[in-house]
C-alpha positions in Angstrom: 68.7 127.7 93.8 71.9 129.6 93.2 74.8 127.4 92.5 77.8 128.3 94.5 81.2 128.0 92.9 84.4 128.0 94.8 87.8 128.8 93.3 90.4 126.7 95.1 94.0 128.0 95.0 96.1 125.8 92.8 98.6 123.9 94.8 102.2 124.1 93.8 104.8 121.6 94.6 107.2 122.5 97.4 110.4 124.1 96.2 113.4 122.3 97.6 116.8 124.0 97.3 119.3 122.0 95.3 122.3 120.5 97.1 124.5 123.1 95.4 122.3 126.0 96.7 122.2 124.8 100.3 124.5 126.7 102.6 125.9 125.1 105.8 124.5 126.4 109.1 128.0 127.3 110.3 131.2 128.1 108.5 134.2 125.8 108.8 135.9 128.4 111.1 132.8 128.6 113.3 132.5 124.9 113.6 136.2 124.7 114.5 135.8 127.4 117.2 132.7 125.6 118.6 134.6 122.3 118.7 137.6 123.9 120.4 135.3 125.5 123.0 133.7 122.1 123.6 137.1 120.5 124.2 138.0 123.2 126.7 134.8 122.5 128.7 135.6 118.8 128.6 139.1 119.4 129.7 137.9 121.3 132.8 135.6 118.4 133.7 138.3 115.8 133.3 140.7 117.8 135.5 138.1 118.2 138.2 137.2 114.5 138.2 140.9 113.5 138.3 141.2 115.5 141.5 138.0 114.3 143.2 137.1 111.0 141.4 133.7 112.4 140.3 131.9 115.7 140.1 129.4 114.4 142.7 132.2 114.3 145.3 132.9 118.0 144.9 131.4 120.5 147.3 128.7 122.7 145.7 130.7 125.7 147.0 133.8 124.7 145.1 134.8 127.5 142.7 136.0 125.0 140.0 132.6 123.3 140.0 130.7 126.6 139.8 132.8 127.5 136.8 132.0 124.2 135.1 128.3 124.6 135.8 128.4 128.1 134.4 130.2 127.4 131.2 128.0 124.3 130.5 124.8 126.3 130.9 123.2 126.6 127.5 121.8 130.1 128.4 125.4 131.4 128.4 125.9 130.8 124.7 126.4 134.2 123.2 123.7 134.0 120.6 121.2 132.9 123.3 122.4 135.3 126.0 119.8 137.7 127.3 120.8 141.1 128.5 122.5 140.6 131.8 120.5 141.2 135.0 121.2 144.4 136.9 123.7 143.5 139.7 121.5 144.9 142.4 118.5 142.8 141.3 120.7 139.8 140.8 122.0 140.1 144.4 118.4 140.5 145.7 117.3 137.3 143.8 120.4 135.4 145.1 119.7 136.4 148.7 116.0 135.5 148.5 116.7 132.1 147.0 119.5 131.5 149.5 117.3 132.3 152.4 114.7 129.8 151.3 112.1 131.9 149.5 110.2 130.0 146.7 110.3 131.0 143.0 106.8 132.6 143.3 107.8 134.6 146.4 111.1 135.7 144.8 109.3 136.8 141.6 107.0 139.0 143.7 109.6 140.4 146.1 112.3 141.0 143.5 109.8 142.0 140.8 111.5 139.7 138.4 110.4 137.1 135.8 110.8 133.4 136.3 113.3 133.4 133.4 115.4 136.1 135.0 115.4 134.3 138.3 116.5 131.0 136.6 119.4 132.8 134.9 120.6 134.2 138.2 120.3 130.8 139.9 122.2 129.2 137.1 124.9 131.8 137.1 125.2 131.5 140.9 124.9 127.7 141.0 122.2 128.1 143.7 118.9 126.1 143.9 115.7 126.6 145.7 115.2 125.2 149.2 112.0 123.4 150.3 109.7 124.5 153.1 110.4 122.4 156.2 107.1 121.0 157.5 108.3 118.8 160.4 110.6 119.1 163.3 111.7 116.1 165.3 112.6 118.0 168.4 115.2 116.6 170.8 114.0 116.7 174.4 117.1 115.0 175.8 120.5 116.6 175.9 122.0 114.1 173.5 119.3 114.5 170.9 119.7 117.0 168.0 116.7 118.7 166.3 116.0 117.2 162.9 114.0 119.1 160.2 112.3 117.6 157.2 109.8 118.4 154.5 107.8 115.2 155.0 107.3 112.3 157.5 108.9 109.7 155.2 112.3 111.4 155.8 111.8 111.1 159.6 110.9 107.4 159.2 114.1 106.9 157.1 116.2 108.7 159.7 114.8 107.1 162.9 113.6 103.7 161.7 110.3 104.4 163.5 107.2 103.6 161.5 104.4 106.1 160.7 102.0 104.8 163.4 104.6 105.1 166.2 105.6 108.6 165.1 102.1 109.7 166.2 102.5 108.1 169.6 103.8 111.0 171.8 104.7 108.7 174.7 106.6 106.3 172.4 108.6 109.3 171.0 109.2 110.8 174.4 110.7 107.6 175.7 113.3 107.9 172.9 113.9 111.6 173.6 111.8 113.3 170.9 108.7 115.3 170.3 107.2 115.7 166.8 106.1 119.2 165.8 104.3 120.3 162.7 106.0 123.5 161.5 106.3 125.8 158.5 109.9 127.1 158.3 112.1 128.4 155.6 115.8 127.5 155.3 116.9 130.7 157.0 114.7 129.9 160.0 116.5 126.7 160.8 119.1 127.2 163.6 122.7 126.5 163.0 123.8 123.1 164.4 120.6 121.4 163.6 120.3 118.5 161.1 117.9 118.2 158.2 116.9 116.3 155.1 115.8 118.4 152.1 115.9 117.8 148.3 118.5 115.1 148.5 116.4 112.7 150.6 119.2 110.0 150.8 121.4 112.2 152.9 121.2 114.0 156.2 123.1 117.3 156.5 124.3 119.6 159.2 123.3 123.3 158.9 126.3 125.5 159.3 125.4 128.9 158.0 123.1 130.3 155.4 125.3 129.1 152.5 125.7 125.5 153.8 122.6 124.1 152.1 123.2 120.4 151.2 127.0 120.9 151.4 128.4 117.4 150.9 131.2 118.2 153.4 128.5 118.4 156.1 126.8 115.0 155.6 125.9 113.3 158.9 126.8 109.7 159.3 123.5 107.8 159.7 125.1 105.2 161.9 125.5 108.0 164.6 122.1 109.4 164.0 119.3 108.7 166.5 121.2 106.1 168.5 123.2 107.2 171.4 120.6 105.1 173.2 
């Protein structure tokens, strides 16, 4: 039998640079500039919170809030910045997302990558809208149509349990009919109310750009009751 011999590569200890050879990742001037930029961002946030108490109280359409979101987006750091999106394509992506198209649909229709779409969404401070699966249709004059993505949101809104929601006569007595639908944001009529990604609040739709506008929150105490 032939004896097989293997020549193993001799291992060498890892070479660690000495402390004197190590160079800092950023120069002192660069670190100072980065710190100054951080303080500027922080100052903008503090000023906005002094005016409104908290950033969560500011409308998503507020220009100051959009600027804060933009400058705190890590993708906007110069060394990580990708080539800016063509303005025509950026407008198309913005319009599709605003109308309620999904990420997948927007990729196909705009012929853009998910990364490009996310950059446009971040720059524009816009987020995707869900598909609305249910409509609680008002069949009495004092009842407003209510749109949701799931039945739980209707239960939260009306206080009616799941079993009674399936009882057409019970709902009719209260002025409603429950419909199973498949509608995008742009297909919801103005003046209707809805619950979307922020399930704790009910909003009024008032134009294509009013999605989850905190200024259009509906008081739950005035919701279903007028009864």
